[in-house]
N, C-alpha and C positions, 0 to 999 in steps of 0.2 A: 561322568558322574556329578552328582549333587552337592551342593553346599551342606554343611550340617544346619548351618543357620538360615538357609532359603527358605521363604514362605512359598506357599502353594500358590499356584495362580488361579484358584477354585474364586467364585464371585464371593463377595464377604458382604455381611450387614454388620452396620456397627451400633451398637448398644452401650448406653450409658452405664454405669455401674448398678445404679437403682433398676433400671429397665432389667438387666443381666438378673439381678436377685428376685424382679418379679417372675420373669420367665422360669426360671429354676424352679422357685416355690410352687407355680401353678404346676408345672410338669410333674414336681414329686407328688402333688398331691392328686392329679389324675390318674396318673400311674398307680397309687396306693388304691385308689378308690377302682381302677379296672382289675387290679389284683383282688380287691373282696369281692368286686361282681363275679368274677371269674370261679372264686371259692364258692360263692353261694350258689353259683349255675351248676358248682358240683367238678370239684378239682380233678377227677377222673374222666371227665367227658371232654369232648373234640371241643366244643363252645368254651366251656370251663378252663381248659388249657389255652386255646387261641387268645382269649380274654387276659390271661396270666401274661402270657408271652407278651402281648401287646403292652400292656402295662408297666411291666418291668423294662421293655425297650422305651418307653415314653418317658418315664424317670430317668434312664439312662442318657437321654439327648444332650444336656447341657453339659457333660462331660466331656465333649468334643468340640466346645465352642472354646475358641482361642480368647484370651484377653490381654489386651495392652494395657500396662497400667504404667 
């Protein structure tokens, strides 16, 4: 069993609060741009769908970043 408070042994990258905010904003903006590009390419085409999914995934990446405050 593992402790509920135990941290993962995965490699970590330390970011300052300002660096995290910049990373978060850039990932969201690029994600929105990819979704818009996917819609422009045709939301019902394979390319449009792939770009939309990639954009949504990119926009959500910083949700999984743990911040120690």
